[in-house]
C-alpha positions in Angstrom: -23.4 -14.7 10.8 -24.0 -12.2 8.0 -21.5 -12.0 5.1 -22.5 -9.4 2.5 -21.6 -10.1 -1.1 -22.6 -8.9 -4.5 -23.3 -10.9 -7.6 -22.9 -9.1 -11.0 -24.7 -10.9 -13.8 -22.8 -9.9 -16.9 -25.4 -11.5 -19.1 -27.8 -8.8 -18.0 -25.5 -5.7 -17.9 -26.1 -3.4 -20.9 -23.4 -0.8 -20.0 -25.9 1.9 -19.1 -23.8 3.2 -16.2 -26.9 3.9 -14.0 -25.0 2.2 -11.2 -22.2 4.6 -11.6 -24.5 7.6 -11.6 -26.5 6.4 -8.5 -23.3 5.8 -6.6 -21.9 9.2 -7.6 -25.1 10.9 -6.6 -25.6 9.2 -3.2 -21.9 9.7 -2.2 -21.7 13.2 -3.6 -18.5 12.3 -5.3 -16.3 14.9 -7.0 -15.7 14.5 -10.7 -12.3 12.8 -10.3 -13.6 9.9 -8.1 -15.6 6.9 -9.4 -16.5 4.0 -7.0 -18.3 2.0 -9.7 -16.6 2.2 -13.1 -18.2 0.1 -15.8 -15.5 -1.1 -18.2 -16.5 -1.8 -21.8 -14.9 -5.0 -22.8 -15.5 -4.4 -26.5 -17.0 -6.3 -29.4 -16.6 -10.1 -29.4 -17.3 -12.7 -32.0 -17.4 -12.6 -35.8 -20.1 -11.1 -38.1 -23.0 -11.8 -37.9 -22.7 -13.3 -34.4 -21.2 -10.4 -32.5 -21.9 -9.0 -29.1 -20.5 -6.4 -26.7 -20.0 -6.9 -22.9 -19.3 -4.8 -19.9 -17.5 -5.4 -16.6 -18.9 -3.4 -13.7 -16.3 -3.0 -11.0 -16.2 -1.8 -7.4 -14.4 -2.5 -4.2 -14.2 -6.3 -3.8 -14.8 -6.2 0.0 -12.3 -8.9 0.3 -12.4 -11.6 3.0 -8.7 -10.8 3.6 -8.4 -7.2 2.5 -4.8 -6.1 1.8 -5.8 -2.5 2.4 -6.9 -2.8 6.0 -3.8 -4.1 7.9 -1.4 -1.7 6.1 -3.2 1.4 7.4 -0.9 3.2 9.9 -3.7 5.2 11.5 -6.4 2.5 11.8 -8.7 4.4 9.4 -9.3 1.3 7.3 -11.8 -1.2 8.8 -13.6 -4.3 8.1 -17.0 -5.0 9.8 -18.0 -8.5 11.0 -20.3 -8.7 8.0 -17.4 -8.3 5.6 -17.9 -4.7 4.6 -14.6 -2.8 4.2 -14.8 1.0 4.9 -12.7 4.0 5.9 -13.0 6.3 8.8 -12.4 9.6 7.0 -11.6 11.5 10.3 -8.6 9.1 10.9 -7.4 9.0 7.3 -4.2 11.0 6.7 -4.1 10.1 2.9 -0.8 8.4 3.1 -2.0 6.2 0.2 -0.7 3.0 1.8 -4.1 1.4 1.3 -4.4 2.7 -2.3 -1.1 1.1 -3.1 -2.0 -2.2 -1.3 -5.4 -2.7 -3.1 -4.7 -5.0 -6.1 -8.0 -3.9 -7.7 -7.3 -0.2 -7.8 -10.6 0.6 -6.1 -9.4 3.2 -3.6 -8.8 6.8 -4.5 -7.6 9.9 -2.8 -10.2 12.7 -2.7 -8.9 15.9 -4.2 -11.9 18.1 -4.4 -13.7 17.4 -1.1 -15.4 20.0 1.0 -13.4 19.0 4.1 -10.2 20.5 5.3 -7.9 17.5 4.8 -7.2 14.9 2.1 -8.6 11.4 2.6 -9.0 8.2 0.7 -12.4 7.1 -0.5 -14.0 3.9 -1.7 -17.3 1.9 -2.0 -18.8 0.9 1.3 -21.8 -1.1 -0.1 -23.7 2.1 1.0 -23.0 1.2 4.6 -24.4 4.5 5.9 -27.6 4.2 4.0 -28.1 0.6 5.1 -27.4 1.5 8.7 -30.4 3.9 8.6 -32.5 1.3 6.8 -31.3 -2.3 7.4 -33.4 -3.7 4.5 -32.0 -1.3 2.0 -29.8 -2.3 -0.9 -26.8 -0.3 -2.1 -27.9 2.4 -4.5 -26.0 0.7 -7.4 -28.2 -2.4 -6.9 -31.5 -0.6 -6.4 -30.9 1.5 -9.5 -29.9 -1.4 -11.9 -33.1 -1.7 -14.0 -31.6 -4.8 -15.7 -31.3 -6.6 -12.4 -27.6 -7.3 -13.2 -26.5 -6.5 -9.6 -27.7 -8.7 -6.7 -26.8 -7.9 -3.1 -27.3 -10.1 0.0 -26.0 -12.3 2.7 -24.0 -15.3 1.4 -24.4 -17.1 4.8 -28.2 -17.1 4.4 -28.9 -20.2 2.2 -32.3 -18.7 1.2 -30.8 -15.4 -0.1 -30.7 -14.8 -3.8 -26.9 -14.4 -3.8 -26.5 -17.7 -2.0 -28.7 -19.5 -4.5 -27.1 -17.9 -7.5 -23.5 -18.7 -6.4 -24.5 -22.2 -5.6 -26.3 -22.9 -8.9 -24.5 -21.1 -11.8 -20.9 -20.6 -12.8 -19.4 -17.6 -11.1 -15.9 -16.1 -11.2 -14.1 -13.6 -9.0 -11.5 -11.2 -10.2 -7.8 -12.1 -9.4 -8.9 -14.8 -7.0 -5.4 -16.3 -7.1 -4.2 -13.4 -5.0 -5.8 -15.0 -1.9 -7.7 -11.9 -0.8 -11.1 -13.6 -1.2 -13.0 -11.0 -3.2 -16.7 -10.9 -2.4 -17.9 -9.7 -5.8 -19.0 -12.7 -7.8 -19.5 -12.4 -11.6 -21.8 -14.5 -13.7 -19.8 -14.5 -17.0 -21.4 -12.7 -20.0 -23.2 -14.5 -22.8 -23.6 -11.6 -25.2 -25.9 -9.5 -23.0 -28.8 -12.0 -23.0 -30.2 -13.5 -19.8 
């Protein structure tokens, strides 16, 4: 079975925000919504051995997403491949899922061209990949540093499977039991 995950190599991320721009462009996001914020973690070390690091974030597409079962209208879904998404036509913007997400990765749209409010989030470019099954999410395809890697964790020959099995990876707030499917290779001062 397919289980999509993303590996983010913080050793390679230079904080350029091209992933954020690509995501915003593809999803035609209003200015008040960001699916892929890149957090500057700041300068670390002591002179002359200093470096800066960044933490790209997005929906964690959890194995056990807290945001899906709390939805009263059934607008929040999880596909068999693990991708978590929202049916905007069913969403009534009650914000139950926004409040349930421990990562803060869901947001209510305020400036959308539709007639009703709804909650938005990253879908690993589900619509784009449905039209082209071999396509990567735009944030991955745009990352010129190759800091984002997307693939099927259940395929032992996939790059994500090999990375997760061979280098140290961490997942954000793993102790919550949601099983986040975004794996980070910890930073080493921006060098890969």
